[in-house]
C-alpha positions in Angstrom: 33.1 -4.9 2.4 32.2 -8.1 0.8 28.5 -7.4 0.4 29.2 -4.4 -1.0 31.9 -6.2 -3.6 29.1 -8.9 -4.3 26.2 -6.2 -4.7 28.8 -4.5 -7.5 29.6 -7.5 -9.6 25.7 -8.6 -10.0 25.2 -5.4 -10.6 28.0 -5.5 -13.2 26.8 -8.5 -14.5 23.2 -7.8 -14.7 23.5 -4.7 -16.4 24.1 -6.3 -20.0 20.7 -8.0 -19.4 18.8 -4.8 -18.5 20.0 -3.3 -22.1 19.0 -6.4 -23.6 15.4 -6.2 -22.7 13.5 -4.0 -25.5 10.5 -1.7 -23.6 9.0 -0.8 -26.9 7.5 -4.6 -27.4 4.1 -5.1 -27.4 2.4 -7.6 -24.9 0.9 -10.1 -26.2 -2.8 -11.2 -25.1 -1.7 -14.5 -24.0 1.0 -12.7 -21.4 -1.5 -10.1 -20.8 -4.1 -13.1 -19.7 -0.7 -15.0 -17.9 -0.1 -11.3 -16.0 -4.3 -11.0 -15.1 -4.0 -15.0 -13.7 -1.1 -14.3 -11.6 -2.8 -10.9 -10.4 -6.1 -12.6 -9.3 -5.4 -13.9 -6.5 -3.2 -11.1 -5.4 -6.1 -8.7 -5.6 -8.4 -11.1 -4.0 -5.6 -10.5 -0.5 -5.5 -6.7 -1.0 -9.2 -6.5 -1.3 -9.6 -8.7 1.8 -7.0 -6.6 3.9 -9.0 -3.4 2.4 -12.0 -4.1 3.6 -10.8 -5.5 6.7 -8.9 -2.4 7.8 -11.8 -0.2 6.9 -14.2 -2.0 9.0 -11.1 -2.2 12.3 -10.9 1.6 11.5 -14.7 2.4 11.8 -15.0 0.3 15.2 -11.7 2.5 16.2 -13.0 5.6 14.8 -16.1 5.2 17.0 -13.5 4.2 20.1 -12.1 7.6 19.3 -15.5 9.7 19.0 -16.4 8.1 22.9 -13.3 9.1 24.1 -13.7 12.8 22.9 -17.2 12.4 24.8 -16.1 10.8 27.6 -13.1 12.8 28.8 -15.1 16.1 30.1 -12.2 18.8 30.2 -8.9 16.3 30.1 -7.3 18.0 27.8 -4.6 15.2 27.3 -7.6 12.5 26.7 -9.5 15.1 24.0 -5.9 15.6 22.3 -5.6 12.0 22.2 -8.8 11.3 20.6 -8.4 13.9 18.0 -5.0 12.4 17.1 -6.4 8.9 16.7 -9.1 10.1 14.4 -6.4 11.5 12.2 -4.4 8.6 11.7 -7.3 6.2 11.3 -8.6 9.0 8.9 -4.8 9.5 7.2 -4.8 5.5 7.1 -8.1 4.7 5.4 -7.3 7.9 2.9 -4.0 5.9 2.2 -5.6 2.4 1.9 -8.5 3.7 -0.4 -5.9 6.1 -2.9 -2.9 3.8 -3.2 -4.4 1.7 -5.8 -5.5 4.9 -7.7 -1.8 6.4 -7.2 -0.5 3.1 -8.7 -2.8 2.9 -11.8 -2.3 6.2 -12.6 1.5 5.8 -12.6 1.5 2.7 -14.6 -1.3 3.4 -16.7 
């Protein structure tokens, strides 16, 4: 109950600050440069994670393929290999398409 009261107080006290912000104001070149400087290391980390995840996904996709080939008549292993490959591909799509979606929504 105390946490809810605290959140409500913060929201009520913070509302005038939100309404005082002018969202139609143009962004200056200095602000853009500052934002780019802040964003640069974040993008380096994101690209590192993206490419590392892609390499790992290729390794696990090869493992899923070998598992599928070596499964013989065992339907459980075949289904497990198919599901593994499906999840890997979905994960790769999410990793590679996420910046495009964010760029589309923001820009």
